DSSP file (Angstrom, degrees, kcal/mol; ACC not computed):
  #  RESIDUE AA STRUCTURE BP1 BP2  ACC     N-H-->O    O-->H-N    N-H-->O    O-->H-N    TCO  KAPPA ALPHA  PHI   PSI    X-CA   Y-CA   Z-CA
    1    1 A M              0   0    0      0, 0.0     5,-0.0     0, 0.0     0, 0.0   0.000 360.0 360.0 360.0 138.4  -31.9   17.7  -32.6
    2    2 A R     >  -     0   0    0      1,-0.1     4,-1.6     4,-0.0     3,-0.3  -0.406 360.0-123.6 -67.5 146.2  -32.3   21.3  -31.6
    3    3 A P  H  > S+     0   0    0      0, 0.0     4,-2.1     0, 0.0     5,-0.2   0.842 110.1  57.1 -62.8 -32.8  -30.5   23.8  -33.8
    4    4 A E  H  > S+     0   0    0      1,-0.2     4,-2.2     2,-0.2    99,-0.1   0.899 106.8  48.6 -65.3 -38.6  -28.5   25.2  -30.9
    5    5 A L  H  > S+     0   0    0     -3,-0.3     4,-2.2     2,-0.2    -1,-0.2   0.837 108.2  54.6 -70.3 -31.5  -27.1   21.8  -30.1
    6    6 A A  H  X S+     0   0    0     -4,-1.6     4,-1.5     2,-0.2    -2,-0.2   0.901 109.4  47.4 -66.4 -39.8  -26.2   21.3  -33.7
    7    7 A V  H  X S+     0   0    0     -4,-2.1     4,-1.5     2,-0.2    -2,-0.2   0.910 112.0  50.2 -65.7 -41.7  -24.2   24.5  -33.7
    8    8 A A  H  X S+     0   0    0     -4,-2.2     4,-1.9     1,-0.2    -2,-0.2   0.878 106.8  55.2 -63.7 -37.7  -22.6   23.5  -30.4
    9    9 A Q  H  X S+     0   0    0     -4,-2.2     4,-2.0     1,-0.2    -1,-0.2   0.865 104.9  53.2 -64.2 -35.6  -21.7   20.1  -31.9
   10   10 A C  H  X S+     0   0    0     -4,-1.5     4,-1.5     2,-0.2    -1,-0.2   0.861 106.8  52.5 -66.6 -35.1  -19.9   21.9  -34.8
   11   11 A V  H  X S+     0   0    0     -4,-1.5     4,-1.2     2,-0.2    -2,-0.2   0.900 109.0  49.3 -67.1 -39.9  -17.8   23.9  -32.3
   12   12 A V  H  X S+     0   0    0     -4,-1.9     4,-1.4     1,-0.2     3,-0.3   0.888 108.1  53.9 -66.7 -38.4  -16.7   20.7  -30.5
   13   13 A K  H  X S+     0   0    0     -4,-2.0     4,-1.6     1,-0.2    -1,-0.2   0.842 102.9  58.4 -63.3 -31.8  -15.8   19.2  -33.9
   14   14 A E  H  X S+     0   0    0     -4,-1.5     4,-2.0     1,-0.2    -1,-0.2   0.858 100.4  56.5 -66.0 -34.3  -13.6   22.3  -34.5
   15   15 A L  H  < S+     0   0    0     -4,-1.2     6,-0.3    -3,-0.3    -1,-0.2   0.904 107.1  49.0 -60.9 -41.2  -11.7   21.5  -31.3
   16   16 A V  H  < S+     0   0    0     -4,-1.4    -1,-0.2     1,-0.2    -2,-0.2   0.858 112.8  47.8 -67.8 -34.7  -10.9   18.1  -32.7
   17   17 A R  H  < S+     0   0    0     -4,-1.6    -1,-0.2    -5,-0.1    -2,-0.2   0.817  98.8  78.7 -77.3 -31.5   -9.7   19.5  -36.0
   18   18 A K  S  < S-     0   0    0     -4,-2.0     4,-0.4    -5,-0.1     3,-0.2  -0.410  71.8-140.5 -81.7 156.3   -7.5   22.3  -34.6
   19   19 A K  S  > S+     0   0    0      1,-0.2     4,-2.5     2,-0.1     5,-0.2   0.560  82.6  88.7 -90.9 -10.4   -4.0   21.6  -33.3
   20   20 A D  H  > S+     0   0    0      1,-0.2     4,-2.4     2,-0.2     5,-0.2   0.916  89.0  47.5 -56.4 -47.6   -4.1   24.0  -30.3
   21   21 A F  H  > S+     0   0    0     -6,-0.3     4,-2.2     1,-0.2    -1,-0.2   0.915 113.1  47.5 -61.7 -44.9   -5.6   21.4  -28.0
   22   22 A Y  H  > S+     0   0    0     -4,-0.4     4,-2.3     2,-0.2    -1,-0.2   0.887 111.8  49.8 -67.7 -39.4   -3.0   18.8  -28.9
   23   23 A V  H  X S+     0   0    0     -4,-2.5     4,-2.3     2,-0.2    -1,-0.2   0.937 113.1  45.9 -65.1 -45.7   -0.1   21.1  -28.6
   24   24 A L  H  X S+     0   0    0     -4,-2.4     4,-2.4    -5,-0.2    -2,-0.2   0.868 111.9  52.5 -66.3 -35.2   -1.1   22.3  -25.2
   25   25 A F  H  X S+     0   0    0     -4,-2.2     4,-2.6    -5,-0.2    -2,-0.2   0.928 110.7  46.3 -66.4 -43.5   -1.8   18.8  -24.0
   26   26 A M  H  X S+     0   0    0     -4,-2.3     4,-2.4     2,-0.2     5,-0.2   0.907 113.2  49.9 -65.3 -40.1    1.6   17.5  -25.1
   27   27 A F  H  X S+     0   0    0     -4,-2.3     4,-2.5     2,-0.2    -1,-0.2   0.910 112.2  47.9 -63.9 -41.5    3.3   20.6  -23.4
   28   28 A L  H  X S+     0   0    0     -4,-2.4     4,-3.0     2,-0.2     5,-0.2   0.905 110.0  52.8 -64.6 -41.3    1.3   19.9  -20.2
   29   29 A F  H  X S+     0   0    0     -4,-2.6     4,-2.1     2,-0.2    -2,-0.2   0.926 112.1  44.3 -60.5 -46.4    2.2   16.2  -20.3
   30   30 A V  H  X S+     0   0    0     -4,-2.4     4,-2.3     2,-0.2    -1,-0.2   0.916 114.5  50.0 -64.6 -43.1    5.9   17.1  -20.6
   31   31 A L  H  X S+     0   0    0     -4,-2.5     4,-2.5     1,-0.2    -2,-0.2   0.913 111.6  47.4 -64.1 -42.8    5.7   19.7  -17.9
   32   32 A L  H  X S+     0   0    0     -4,-3.0     4,-2.4     2,-0.2    -1,-0.2   0.875 110.6  52.7 -66.5 -36.1    3.9   17.4  -15.5
   33   33 A A  H  X S+     0   0    0     -4,-2.1     4,-1.0    -5,-0.2    -2,-0.2   0.916 111.8  45.7 -64.8 -41.8    6.4   14.7  -16.1
   34   34 A L  H  X S+     0   0    0     -4,-2.3     4,-0.6     1,-0.2     3,-0.3   0.912 113.9  48.8 -66.6 -41.9    9.3   17.1  -15.3
   35   35 A L  H >< S+     0   0    0     -4,-2.5     3,-0.7     1,-0.2    -2,-0.2   0.885 110.8  49.6 -66.6 -37.7    7.5   18.4  -12.2
   36   36 A S  H 3< S+     0   0    0     -4,-2.4    -1,-0.2     1,-0.2    -2,-0.2   0.713 107.9  54.6 -76.3 -17.5    6.7   15.0  -10.9
   37   37 A S  H 3< S+     0   0    0     -4,-1.0     2,-0.3    -3,-0.3    -1,-0.2   0.571  86.7  99.3 -90.6  -8.3   10.3   13.7  -11.3
   38   38 A Q    <<  -     0   0    0     -3,-0.7    12,-0.1    -4,-0.6    -3,-0.0  -0.570  45.1-176.6 -82.1 140.2   11.9   16.6   -9.3
   39   39 A T    >>  -     0   0    0     -2,-0.3     4,-0.6     3,-0.0     3,-0.5   0.670  23.5-147.8-106.1 -23.9   12.9   15.9   -5.7
   40   40 A F  G >4  -     0   0    0      1,-0.2     3,-1.4     2,-0.2     6,-0.1   0.942  69.1 -49.2  54.9  57.0   14.2   19.4   -4.8
   41   41 A F  G 34 S-     0   0    0      1,-0.3    -1,-0.2     2,-0.0    -3,-0.0   0.707  93.8 -77.0  61.9  25.0   16.9   18.5   -2.4
   42   42 A H  G <4 S+     0   0    0     -3,-0.5     2,-0.3     1,-0.2    -1,-0.3   0.828  80.8 164.1  57.1  36.5   14.6   16.2   -0.4
   43   43 A L    X<  -     0   0    0     -3,-1.4     3,-0.8    -4,-0.6     4,-0.3  -0.623  38.9-115.5 -83.8 143.9   12.9   19.0    1.3
   44   44 A E  T 3  S+     0   0    0     -2,-0.3    -1,-0.1     1,-0.2     0, 0.0  -0.543  94.4  19.0 -76.6 142.0    9.5   18.4    3.1
   45   45 A G  T 3> S+     0   0    0     -2,-0.2     4,-0.7     1,-0.1     3,-0.4   0.392  87.5 109.9  84.4  -3.5    6.5   20.1    1.7
   46   46 A V  H <>  +     0   0    0     -3,-0.8     4,-1.9     1,-0.2     3,-0.3   0.805  67.6  67.2 -74.6 -27.7    7.9   20.9   -1.7
   47   47 A A  H  > S+     0   0    0     -4,-0.3     4,-2.4     1,-0.2    -1,-0.2   0.832  94.4  58.9 -61.7 -31.2    5.6   18.4   -3.4
   48   48 A R  H  > S+     0   0    0     -3,-0.4     4,-2.2     2,-0.2    -1,-0.2   0.904 105.8  47.2 -64.0 -41.0    2.7   20.6   -2.5
   49   49 A Y  H  X S+     0   0    0     -4,-0.7     4,-2.3    -3,-0.3    -2,-0.2   0.855 109.9  53.2 -69.9 -34.1    4.1   23.5   -4.5
   50   50 A V  H  X S+     0   0    0     -4,-1.9     4,-2.1     2,-0.2    -2,-0.2   0.918 110.3  47.4 -65.8 -42.8    4.8   21.2   -7.4
   51   51 A R  H  X S+     0   0    0     -4,-2.4     4,-2.5     2,-0.2    -2,-0.2   0.898 110.8  52.2 -64.3 -39.8    1.2   20.1   -7.4
   52   52 A D  H  X S+     0   0    0     -4,-2.2     4,-2.3     1,-0.2    -2,-0.2   0.903 109.4  49.0 -62.9 -40.5    0.0   23.7   -7.1
   53   53 A L  H  X S+     0   0    0     -4,-2.3     4,-2.0     2,-0.2    -1,-0.2   0.887 110.4  51.6 -66.1 -38.2    2.2   24.6  -10.1
   54   54 A G  H  X S+     0   0    0     -4,-2.1     4,-2.0     2,-0.2    -2,-0.2   0.918 111.1  46.7 -63.3 -44.2    0.7   21.6  -12.1
   55   55 A Y  H  X S+     0   0    0     -4,-2.5     4,-2.5     1,-0.2    -2,-0.2   0.875 109.7  54.7 -66.2 -36.7   -2.8   22.7  -11.3
   56   56 A T  H  X S+     0   0    0     -4,-2.3     4,-2.6     1,-0.2    -1,-0.2   0.902 108.3  48.7 -62.2 -40.4   -2.0   26.3  -12.3
   57   57 A M  H  X S+     0   0    0     -4,-2.0     4,-2.7     2,-0.2     5,-0.3   0.883 109.4  52.8 -66.8 -37.7   -0.8   25.1  -15.6
   58   58 A V  H  X S+     0   0    0     -4,-2.0     4,-2.2     2,-0.2    -2,-0.2   0.936 112.9  44.1 -61.2 -46.2   -3.9   23.0  -16.1
   59   59 A M  H  X S+     0   0    0     -4,-2.5     4,-2.4     2,-0.2    -2,-0.2   0.899 113.7  50.7 -66.8 -40.1   -6.1   26.1  -15.4
   60   60 A L  H  X S+     0   0    0     -4,-2.6     4,-2.2     2,-0.2    -2,-0.2   0.936 112.9  44.6 -64.3 -46.3   -3.9   28.3  -17.6
   61   61 A F  H  X S+     0   0    0     -4,-2.7     4,-2.1     2,-0.2    -1,-0.2   0.887 114.4  49.4 -67.0 -37.9   -4.0   25.9  -20.6
   62   62 A S  H  X S+     0   0    0     -4,-2.2     4,-2.7    -5,-0.3    -1,-0.2   0.882 110.0  51.9 -67.1 -36.9   -7.8   25.4  -20.2
   63   63 A F  H  X S+     0   0    0     -4,-2.4     4,-2.7     2,-0.2     5,-0.4   0.902 108.3  51.1 -64.1 -41.6   -8.3   29.1  -20.0
   64   64 A I  H  X S+     0   0    0     -4,-2.2     4,-2.4     1,-0.2    -2,-0.2   0.924 113.1  45.2 -62.0 -44.6   -6.3   29.6  -23.2
   65   65 A I  H  X S+     0   0    0     -4,-2.1     4,-2.4     2,-0.2     5,-0.3   0.924 114.0  50.2 -63.8 -44.6   -8.5   27.0  -24.9
   66   66 A S  H  X S+     0   0    0     -4,-2.7     4,-2.3     2,-0.2     5,-0.3   0.948 117.2  37.3 -61.8 -52.0  -11.7   28.5  -23.5
   67   67 A V  H  X S+     0   0    0     -4,-2.7     4,-2.3     1,-0.2     5,-0.3   0.907 116.2  53.9 -68.7 -41.1  -11.0   32.0  -24.5
   68   68 A G  H  X S+     0   0    0     -4,-2.4     4,-0.8    -5,-0.4    -2,-0.2   0.907 117.1  35.0 -61.4 -43.1   -9.4   31.1  -27.8
   69   69 A F  H  < S+     0   0    0     -4,-2.4     4,-0.4    -5,-0.2    -1,-0.2   0.876 121.1  45.9 -80.8 -37.5  -12.3   29.0  -29.0
   70   70 A S  H >< S+     0   0    0     -4,-2.3     3,-0.8    -5,-0.3     4,-0.5   0.904 111.2  49.6 -74.4 -40.5  -15.2   31.0  -27.5
   71   71 A A  H 3< S+     0   0    0     -4,-2.3    -1,-0.2    -5,-0.3    -2,-0.1   0.795 112.3  46.1 -72.8 -27.4  -14.1   34.5  -28.5
   72   72 A K  T 3X S+     0   0    0     -4,-0.8     4,-1.3    -5,-0.3    -1,-0.2   0.415  88.5  88.9 -97.8   4.9  -13.4   33.7  -32.2
   73   73 A Q  H <> S+     0   0    0     -3,-0.8     4,-1.4    -4,-0.4    -1,-0.1   0.982  95.5  30.7 -66.0 -58.4  -16.6   31.8  -32.9
   74   74 A I  H  > S+     0   0    0     -4,-0.5     4,-2.2     2,-0.2     5,-0.2   0.922 119.4  51.3 -73.8 -44.5  -18.9   34.6  -34.0
   75   75 A P  H  > S+     0   0    0      0, 0.0     4,-2.6     0, 0.0    -1,-0.2   0.889 110.9  49.2 -61.0 -36.3  -16.4   37.0  -35.5
   76   76 A S  H  X S+     0   0    0     -4,-1.3     4,-2.1     2,-0.2     6,-0.3   0.857 109.2  52.9 -71.3 -32.2  -14.9   34.3  -37.7
   77   77 A E  H  <>S+     0   0    0     -4,-1.4     5,-1.6    -5,-0.2     6,-1.2   0.905 113.2  43.7 -64.8 -41.1  -18.4   33.3  -38.8
   78   78 A I  H ><5S+     0   0    0     -4,-2.2     3,-0.6     3,-0.2    -2,-0.2   0.904 113.2  51.8 -70.0 -41.3  -19.1   36.9  -39.8
   79   79 A E  H 3<5S+     0   0    0     -4,-2.6    -2,-0.2     1,-0.2    -1,-0.2   0.896 115.2  39.8 -64.5 -41.6  -15.7   37.3  -41.5
   80   80 A T  T 3<5S-     0   0    0     -4,-2.1    -1,-0.2    -5,-0.2    -2,-0.2   0.445 107.9-126.8 -87.6   0.8  -16.0   34.2  -43.6
   81   81 A K  T < 5S+     0   0    0     -3,-0.6     3,-0.2    -4,-0.4    -3,-0.2   0.762  73.0 126.1  59.7  29.2  -19.7   35.0  -44.3
   82   82 A T     >< +     0   0    0     -5,-1.6     4,-0.9    -6,-0.3    -4,-0.2   0.491  56.7  74.4 -90.1  -4.4  -20.8   31.5  -43.2
   83   83 A V  H  > S+     0   0    0     -6,-1.2     4,-2.4     2,-0.2    -1,-0.2   0.786  85.4  64.4 -76.8 -26.2  -23.2   33.0  -40.7
   84   84 A Y  H  > S+     0   0    0     -7,-0.3     4,-1.1    -3,-0.2    -1,-0.2   0.930 104.1  42.9 -68.2 -45.9  -25.6   34.0  -43.5
   85   85 A P  H  > S+     0   0    0      0, 0.0     4,-0.6     0, 0.0    -1,-0.2   0.854 113.9  54.7 -64.9 -29.9  -26.4   30.5  -44.6
   86   86 A L  H >< S+     0   0    0     -4,-0.9     3,-0.9     1,-0.2    -2,-0.2   0.910 107.8  47.8 -67.0 -40.7  -26.6   29.5  -41.0
   87   87 A L  H 3< S+     0   0    0     -4,-2.4     4,-0.3     1,-0.2    -1,-0.2   0.684 100.9  66.4 -74.5 -16.9  -29.2   32.2  -40.3
   88   88 A A  H 3< S+     0   0    0     -4,-1.1    -1,-0.2    -5,-0.2    -2,-0.2   0.712  89.8  82.0 -73.5 -19.6  -31.2   31.1  -43.4
   89   89 A K  S << S-     0   0    0     -3,-0.9     2,-2.7    -4,-0.6    -3,-0.0  -0.278 111.2 -83.1 -74.1 168.9  -31.9   27.9  -41.5
   90   90 A P  S    S+     0   0    0      0, 0.0     2,-0.4     0, 0.0    -1,-0.1  -0.339  96.0 106.5 -76.1  64.7  -34.7   27.8  -39.0
   91   91 A I        -     0   0    0     -2,-2.7    -2,-0.1    -4,-0.3     2,-0.1  -0.997  62.5-132.8-141.0 138.5  -32.6   29.2  -36.2
   92   92 A S     >  -     0   0    0     -2,-0.4     4,-1.8     1,-0.1     5,-0.1  -0.286  29.0-105.4 -84.1 172.0  -32.7   32.7  -34.7
   93   93 A R  H  > S+     0   0    0      1,-0.2     4,-2.1     2,-0.2     5,-0.2   0.907 123.9  50.0 -64.1 -40.9  -29.8   35.0  -34.0
   94   94 A S  H  > S+     0   0    0      1,-0.2     4,-2.7     2,-0.2    -1,-0.2   0.844 106.7  56.5 -67.0 -31.0  -30.1   34.3  -30.3
   95   95 A G  H  > S+     0   0    0      2,-0.2     4,-2.4     1,-0.2    -1,-0.2   0.874 106.2  50.0 -65.7 -36.7  -30.1   30.6  -31.1
   96   96 A V  H  X S+     0   0    0     -4,-1.8     4,-2.6     2,-0.2    -2,-0.2   0.924 112.5  46.9 -65.2 -44.5  -26.8   31.0  -32.9
   97   97 A V  H  X S+     0   0    0     -4,-2.1     4,-2.3     2,-0.2    -2,-0.2   0.915 113.7  47.5 -65.0 -42.5  -25.3   32.9  -30.0
   98   98 A V  H  X S+     0   0    0     -4,-2.7     4,-2.9     2,-0.2    -1,-0.2   0.903 112.4  50.4 -65.1 -40.3  -26.6   30.3  -27.5
   99   99 A G  H  X S+     0   0    0     -4,-2.4     4,-2.3     2,-0.2    -2,-0.2   0.902 110.3  49.1 -63.3 -41.4  -25.3   27.5  -29.7
  100  100 A K  H  X S+     0   0    0     -4,-2.6     4,-2.5     2,-0.2    -2,-0.2   0.884 112.4  49.1 -65.7 -37.8  -21.9   29.1  -29.9
  101  101 A Y  H  X S+     0   0    0     -4,-2.3     4,-2.9     2,-0.2     5,-0.2   0.942 110.8  48.8 -65.4 -46.8  -21.9   29.5  -26.1
  102  102 A L  H  X S+     0   0    0     -4,-2.9     4,-2.3     1,-0.2    -2,-0.2   0.896 113.3  48.3 -60.8 -39.1  -22.9   25.9  -25.5
  103  103 A G  H  X S+     0   0    0     -4,-2.3     4,-2.6     2,-0.2    -1,-0.2   0.917 111.9  48.6 -65.8 -43.3  -20.2   24.8  -27.9
  104  104 A G  H  X S+     0   0    0     -4,-2.5     4,-2.3     1,-0.2    -2,-0.2   0.893 112.8  48.1 -63.6 -39.5  -17.6   27.0  -26.2
  105  105 A A  H  X S+     0   0    0     -4,-2.9     4,-2.6     2,-0.2    -1,-0.2   0.895 112.0  49.4 -67.5 -39.1  -18.6   25.7  -22.8
  106  106 A A  H  X S+     0   0    0     -4,-2.3     4,-2.6    -5,-0.2    -2,-0.2   0.907 111.6  48.8 -66.1 -40.9  -18.4   22.1  -24.0
  107  107 A V  H  X S+     0   0    0     -4,-2.6     4,-2.6     2,-0.2     5,-0.3   0.917 112.3  49.5 -63.0 -43.2  -15.0   22.7  -25.5
  108  108 A S  H  X S+     0   0    0     -4,-2.3     4,-2.4     1,-0.2    -2,-0.2   0.933 114.3  43.8 -61.6 -46.7  -13.8   24.3  -22.3
  109  109 A L  H  X S+     0   0    0     -4,-2.6     4,-2.3     2,-0.2    -1,-0.2   0.873 113.6  51.2 -68.9 -36.7  -15.1   21.5  -20.1
  110  110 A L  H  X S+     0   0    0     -4,-2.6     4,-2.0    -5,-0.2    -2,-0.2   0.941 113.8  42.9 -65.9 -46.9  -13.8   18.8  -22.5
  111  111 A S  H  X S+     0   0    0     -4,-2.6     4,-2.7     1,-0.2     5,-0.2   0.904 114.8  50.5 -67.1 -39.6  -10.3   20.2  -22.6
  112  112 A F  H  X S+     0   0    0     -4,-2.4     4,-3.0    -5,-0.3     5,-0.2   0.894 109.1  52.1 -64.7 -38.5  -10.3   20.9  -18.8
  113  113 A S  H  X S+     0   0    0     -4,-2.3     4,-2.1     2,-0.2    -1,-0.2   0.913 112.4  44.6 -63.9 -42.2  -11.4   17.3  -18.2
  114  114 A V  H  X S+     0   0    0     -4,-2.0     4,-1.8     2,-0.2    -2,-0.2   0.935 116.8  45.2 -67.7 -45.4   -8.6   15.9  -20.3
  115  115 A F  H  X S+     0   0    0     -4,-2.7     4,-2.2     1,-0.2    -2,-0.2   0.914 114.5  48.8 -63.9 -42.4   -6.0   18.2  -18.7
  116  116 A F  H  X S+     0   0    0     -4,-3.0     4,-3.0    -5,-0.2    -1,-0.2   0.871 108.1  53.3 -68.7 -36.3   -7.3   17.6  -15.2
  117  117 A S  H  X S+     0   0    0     -4,-2.1     4,-2.2    -5,-0.2    -1,-0.2   0.885 109.6  48.9 -66.8 -35.5   -7.3   13.8  -15.6
  118  118 A A  H  X S+     0   0    0     -4,-1.8     4,-2.3     2,-0.2    -2,-0.2   0.916 112.8  48.3 -65.4 -41.9   -3.6   14.0  -16.8
  119  119 A Y  H  X S+     0   0    0     -4,-2.2     4,-2.4     2,-0.2    -2,-0.2   0.914 111.9  48.8 -63.1 -43.3   -2.9   16.2  -13.7
  120  120 A A  H  X S+     0   0    0     -4,-3.0     4,-2.4     2,-0.2     5,-0.2   0.897 110.6  51.1 -64.8 -39.9   -4.7   13.8  -11.4
  121  121 A A  H  X S+     0   0    0     -4,-2.2     4,-2.6     1,-0.2    -2,-0.2   0.934 113.3  44.1 -63.5 -45.6   -2.9   10.8  -12.9
  122  122 A F  H  X S+     0   0    0     -4,-2.3     4,-1.7     1,-0.2    -2,-0.2   0.870 113.2  52.3 -66.9 -35.2    0.5   12.4  -12.4
  123  123 A S  H  < S+     0   0    0     -4,-2.4     4,-0.3    -5,-0.2    -2,-0.2   0.901 114.1  42.0 -67.7 -40.0   -0.4   13.6   -8.9
  124  124 A I  H >< S+     0   0    0     -4,-2.4     3,-1.1     1,-0.2     5,-0.2   0.904 115.4  49.6 -73.3 -41.3   -1.4   10.1   -7.8
  125  125 A L  H 3< S+     0   0    0     -4,-2.6    -2,-0.2     1,-0.2    -1,-0.2   0.779 101.8  63.2 -69.7 -26.2    1.5    8.4   -9.5
  126  126 A S  T 3< S-     0   0    0     -4,-1.7     2,-0.6    -5,-0.2    -1,-0.2   0.589 113.8-112.0 -77.7  -7.3    4.0   10.7   -8.0
  127  127 A G  S <  S+     0   0    0     -3,-1.1     2,-1.7    -4,-0.3    -1,-0.1  -0.788  93.5  57.9 124.5 -92.9    3.1    9.6   -4.5
  128  128 A K        +     0   0    0     -2,-0.6    -4,-0.1    -3,-0.1    -3,-0.1  -0.580  66.2 175.3 -86.2  83.8    1.4   12.0   -2.2
  129  129 A G        -     0   0    0     -2,-1.7     3,-0.1    -5,-0.2    -5,-0.1  -0.535  34.5-101.4 -83.3 155.0   -1.7   12.9   -4.1
  130  130 A P        -     0   0    0      0, 0.0    -1,-0.1     0, 0.0     5,-0.0  -0.227  50.7 -78.5 -70.5 167.0   -4.4   15.1   -2.6
  131  131 A A     >  -     0   0    0      1,-0.1     4,-2.0     4,-0.0     5,-0.2  -0.209  38.1-115.7 -64.8 156.3   -7.6   13.7   -1.1
  132  132 A A  H  > S+     0   0    0      1,-0.2     4,-2.3     2,-0.2     5,-0.2   0.867 115.1  53.0 -64.4 -37.1  -10.4   12.7   -3.5
  133  133 A M  H  > S+     0   0    0      2,-0.2     4,-2.3     1,-0.2    -1,-0.2   0.895 108.5  50.1 -66.1 -39.4  -12.7   15.4   -2.1
  134  134 A L  H  > S+     0   0    0      2,-0.2     4,-2.2     1,-0.2    -2,-0.2   0.888 110.8  49.4 -65.9 -39.0  -10.2   18.1   -2.6
  135  135 A M  H  X S+     0   0    0     -4,-2.0     4,-2.3     2,-0.2    -2,-0.2   0.898 110.6  50.7 -65.7 -40.1   -9.7   16.9   -6.2
  136  136 A A  H  X S+     0   0    0     -4,-2.3     4,-2.5     2,-0.2    -2,-0.2   0.897 111.1  48.2 -65.2 -40.0  -13.4   16.9   -6.8
  137  137 A Q  H  X S+     0   0    0     -4,-2.3     4,-2.6     2,-0.2     5,-0.2   0.900 111.1  50.4 -66.6 -40.2  -13.7   20.5   -5.4
  138  138 A A  H  X S+     0   0    0     -4,-2.2     4,-2.1     2,-0.2    -2,-0.2   0.897 112.1  47.9 -64.3 -39.8  -10.8   21.6   -7.6
  139  139 A F  H  X S+     0   0    0     -4,-2.3     4,-2.5     2,-0.2    -2,-0.2   0.928 113.0  47.5 -66.5 -44.5  -12.5   20.1  -10.6
  140  140 A A  H  X S+     0   0    0     -4,-2.5     4,-2.3     2,-0.2    -2,-0.2   0.924 114.4  45.7 -64.6 -44.5  -15.9   21.6   -9.9
  141  141 A C  H  X S+     0   0    0     -4,-2.6     4,-2.2     1,-0.2    -1,-0.2   0.901 113.9  49.2 -66.5 -39.9  -14.5   25.1   -9.2
  142  142 A G  H  X S+     0   0    0     -4,-2.1     4,-2.1    -5,-0.2    -2,-0.2   0.899 111.0  50.1 -64.4 -40.6  -12.3   25.0  -12.3
  143  143 A A  H  X S+     0   0    0     -4,-2.5     4,-2.1     2,-0.2    -2,-0.2   0.914 111.1  48.3 -65.4 -43.2  -15.2   23.8  -14.5
  144  144 A L  H  X S+     0   0    0     -4,-2.3     4,-2.1     1,-0.2    -1,-0.2   0.901 110.6  51.9 -63.9 -40.2  -17.4   26.6  -13.2
  145  145 A F  H  X S+     0   0    0     -4,-2.2     4,-2.3     1,-0.2    -2,-0.2   0.913 111.2  47.2 -61.0 -43.0  -14.7   29.2  -13.8
  146  146 A L  H  X S+     0   0    0     -4,-2.1     4,-2.3     2,-0.2    -2,-0.2   0.847 109.7  52.2 -72.1 -33.5  -14.3   28.0  -17.4
  147  147 A V  H  X S+     0   0    0     -4,-2.1     4,-2.0     2,-0.2    -1,-0.2   0.908 112.3  46.7 -66.6 -40.6  -18.0   28.0  -18.1
  148  148 A L  H  X S+     0   0    0     -4,-2.1     4,-2.3     2,-0.2    -2,-0.2   0.901 112.0  51.0 -66.3 -40.6  -18.2   31.6  -16.9
  149  149 A T  H  X S+     0   0    0     -4,-2.3     4,-2.1     1,-0.2    -2,-0.2   0.895 109.2  50.8 -62.8 -40.5  -15.1   32.5  -18.9
  150  150 A S  H  X S+     0   0    0     -4,-2.3     4,-2.2     2,-0.2     5,-0.2   0.902 109.5  50.9 -64.3 -40.8  -16.7   31.0  -22.0
  151  151 A A  H  X S+     0   0    0     -4,-2.0     4,-2.5     1,-0.2    -2,-0.2   0.925 111.4  47.0 -63.1 -44.6  -19.9   33.0  -21.4
  152  152 A M  H  < S+     0   0    0     -4,-2.3    -1,-0.2     1,-0.2    -2,-0.2   0.855 111.9  51.6 -67.7 -32.7  -18.0   36.2  -21.1
  153  153 A S  H  < S+     0   0    0     -4,-2.1    -2,-0.2    -5,-0.2    -1,-0.2   0.902 114.0  41.8 -70.9 -40.4  -15.9   35.5  -24.2
  154  154 A V  H  <        0   0    0     -4,-2.2    -2,-0.2     1,-0.2    -1,-0.2   0.931 360.0 360.0 -71.9 -45.3  -18.9   34.8  -26.4
  155  155 A F     <        0   0    0     -4,-2.5    -1,-0.2    -5,-0.2    -2,-0.2   0.496 360.0 360.0 -84.5 360.0  -21.1   37.6  -25.2
């Protein structure tokens, strides 16, 4: 296994160990359940705004996870002095940075995929879900945004 991928794998394991992801997922689940149960006086077109608010929450929570995990990777390694044994291994400094970026991008995409699948399930179960092509475009654009956000946070 390449050393950069090993570093990225450690970052993904950190996502599983921390509570941030689970708390935001439960909050999103409750919020989507509340949004999908509202009828809003039986007005036409309100469901679209409810779906937009749900997608906005998915993007906001994914953004929080992306920036939170990506931005604190290298400073926390330096602060706890765990970067020195890591650099003693056969990996360069740029390899550590690339590994931290790949891990941050993987964490961002993993959390976004879980959040988006919950959003898609609630959107489909609530009745008038958007078209499959529109959902695919929203997922692709959101994923690209989070990968770029992860890159800017690490670098």
